[in-house]
C-alpha positions in Angstrom: 48.0 46.2 6.8 50.0 45.5 3.7 47.1 43.8 2.0 44.8 46.8 2.9 47.4 49.2 1.5 47.7 47.3 -1.8 43.9 47.1 -1.9 43.7 51.0 -2.0 45.5 50.9 -5.4 44.5 47.6 -6.8 41.0 46.8 -5.3 39.4 43.5 -5.9 36.1 43.8 -7.8 33.1 41.6 -7.8 33.2 39.3 -10.9 29.5 40.0 -11.6 28.7 43.6 -10.8 32.3 45.1 -10.6 31.7 46.7 -7.2 34.7 46.9 -5.0 34.9 43.9 -2.6 35.0 44.7 1.1 36.9 42.8 3.8 35.6 39.3 4.0 34.2 39.2 0.5 36.0 37.1 -2.2 35.3 36.9 -6.0 31.7 38.2 -5.7 30.1 40.7 -3.4 27.5 39.7 -0.7 24.7 41.3 -2.7 25.4 39.3 -5.8 26.0 36.1 -3.8 22.5 36.2 -2.3 21.0 37.1 -5.7 22.4 33.9 -7.4 19.5 31.7 -8.6 20.0 28.7 -6.4 18.0 25.5 -7.0 16.5 23.1 -4.5 17.6 20.1 -6.5 19.2 18.5 -3.5 15.8 18.3 -1.8 13.9 17.2 -4.9 14.7 13.8 -6.4 12.5 14.6 -9.5 14.3 17.9 -10.3 15.1 19.2 -13.8 18.5 17.6 -13.9 17.1 14.2 -13.0 14.5 14.6 -15.7 17.1 15.3 -18.4 18.8 12.0 -17.6 15.7 10.0 -17.0 15.7 6.8 -19.2 19.2 7.6 -20.5 21.4 7.0 -17.5 20.6 5.2 -14.2 21.4 7.6 -11.4 21.2 7.8 -7.7 21.2 11.5 -7.3 21.2 14.3 -9.9 21.5 18.0 -9.0 22.7 21.4 -10.0 23.6 24.2 -7.6 22.2 27.1 -9.7 19.9 27.9 -12.6 21.7 29.2 -15.7 20.1 32.3 -17.2 21.4 34.1 -20.3 23.2 37.3 -19.4 22.8 36.4 -15.7 25.3 36.3 -12.9 25.9 32.5 -13.2 26.7 32.9 -16.9 29.2 35.6 -15.9 30.8 33.4 -13.2 31.1 30.4 -15.5 32.6 32.6 -18.2 35.3 33.8 -15.8 35.9 30.2 -14.7 36.3 28.8 -18.2 37.8 31.6 -20.2 39.2 34.3 -17.8 41.6 32.1 -15.9 39.6 32.2 -12.7 39.7 28.6 -11.5 39.1 29.8 -7.9 35.5 30.3 -8.9 35.1 26.6 -9.4 36.7 25.8 -6.1 34.5 28.3 -4.3 31.3 27.0 -5.9 32.3 23.4 -5.2 32.8 24.2 -1.5 29.5 26.0 -1.4 27.6 23.0 -2.8 29.5 20.6 -0.7 28.3 22.5 2.4 24.7 22.5 1.2 24.8 18.7 0.4 26.1 18.0 3.9 23.5 20.2 5.6 20.4 19.4 3.5 20.8 15.7 2.4 23.6 14.3 4.5 25.3 13.1 1.3 28.8 13.3 2.6 29.1 9.6 3.1 27.3 8.5 0.0 30.1 8.9 -2.6 33.3 7.0 -2.9 35.0 9.2 -5.5 34.4 12.4 -7.3 35.1 12.3 -11.1 35.1 15.5 -13.2 34.1 15.4 -16.8 37.4 15.6 -18.7 38.5 17.9 -21.6 40.2 16.5 -24.7 44.0 17.0 -24.5 43.9 19.6 -27.3 41.3 21.7 -25.4 43.2 21.3 -22.2 46.4 22.6 -23.7 44.5 25.5 -25.2 42.8 26.5 -22.0 45.5 25.4 -19.6 43.1 23.7 -17.1 39.9 21.9 -16.8 37.2 24.0 -15.1 35.4 20.9 -13.8 38.5 19.8 -11.9 38.2 22.8 -9.7 34.5 22.3 -9.0 35.5 18.7 -8.0 38.3 20.0 -5.8 35.9 22.3 -3.9 33.3 19.5 -3.4 36.1 17.2 -2.2 37.2 19.6 0.4 33.8 20.0 2.1 32.4 16.5 1.5 35.7 14.9 2.5 35.5 12.6 -0.5 38.6 12.1 -2.7 38.5 13.3 -6.3 40.6 12.3 -9.3 40.9 13.3 -13.0 43.1 10.3 -13.8 40.5 7.6 -14.5 38.0 9.0 -17.0 39.5 10.3 -20.3 38.3 12.0 -23.4 39.6 10.2 -26.5 37.8 12.1 -29.2 37.9 15.8 -29.9 34.4 16.9 -30.6 32.9 19.9 -32.2 31.6 22.4 -29.7 28.1 21.5 -28.4 27.0 25.1 -28.0 25.0 25.5 -31.2 23.8 21.9 -31.6 20.3 20.6 -30.9 19.4 17.8 -28.5 19.9 14.9 -31.0 23.0 16.5 -32.4 24.6 16.8 -29.0 24.1 13.1 -28.2 25.5 12.0 -31.6 28.4 14.4 -31.4 29.6 13.1 -28.0 28.9 9.4 -28.5 32.0 7.2 -27.9 34.1 10.1 -26.8 35.1 8.8 -23.3 37.0 5.8 -22.0 38.5 4.4 -18.8 41.9 2.8 -19.4 42.2 -0.9 -18.7 44.8 -0.3 -16.0 42.4 2.1 -14.2 39.3 0.0 -14.2 40.0 -1.3 -10.7 39.9 2.2 -9.3 36.3 2.7 -10.3 34.9 -0.8 -9.9 32.4 -1.3 -7.2 32.2 2.4 -6.3 29.6 5.1 -6.2 30.9 7.9 -8.3 29.9 11.5 -8.2 30.3 12.8 -11.8 30.6 16.6 -12.0 30.6 19.2 -14.7 30.2 23.0 -15.0 26.8 23.0 -16.7 24.1 20.6 -17.9 22.1 21.5 -21.0 20.7 18.3 -22.6 22.7 15.9 -20.5 24.5 14.4 -23.5 28.0 14.7 -22.1 27.0 13.4 -18.6 25.2 10.4 -20.2 28.2 9.5 -22.3 30.5 9.8 -19.2 28.2 7.9 -16.9 27.6 5.1 -19.3 31.4 4.7 -19.8 32.0 4.6 -16.0 29.2 2.0 -15.5 30.7 -0.1 -18.2 34.1 0.1 -16.5 32.5 -1.4 -13.3 31.2 1.5 -11.3 28.1 0.4 -9.3 26.4 3.7 -8.9 26.5 7.1 -10.6 25.4 10.5 -9.2 25.6 13.8 -11.0 26.3 17.3 -9.7 26.8 20.4 -11.8 27.4 24.1 -11.1 24.3 25.0 -13.1 21.5 23.7 -15.2 20.3 25.4 -18.4 16.7 25.2 -19.8 
């Protein structure tokens, strides 16, 4: 009753259309949820994400939950996640994808550890959190696979990738990640699910995956919130 009373004066609004959320809705309204451009990557081993990594990173599974469209609902959600202090968006989308992966591909038992793409310490201080951590957390809750942000680190602060072309992105990110010697045993012999918010060219995921394989991981899979053309 108290929550409903407060809701009269401070109603929760959908992050994408600003409509007032009704009982049972959280973050986005039902209409917007069903309008999100979901992929079928988890049913198609030759999907767009896999094609971006083909020949650059040996992978077991590569997939994205949604298609990224400029000015679209997914862009709005990711903007709230990264810049508007809405980490709950990442958790909710991670839970959603974890449920789909369980239902559609039975992947719950495939992975040993979920590893989010790390931010450099300076970017982490500026933002206050790593958005990929929360996507990893949501996946972990529904897949029942542990996650950790303690093993893969970003040692070089890079210029933003946003306005760089394909070749520039790969050059910019090269050599940016490492696994500390004392942590190598935590990834050795494991199938790791590497996760990030969005894949564009795949440069960041290739750099991270290559680093983890060099540290002793036996298999790498990739999952992102969205894939951009």
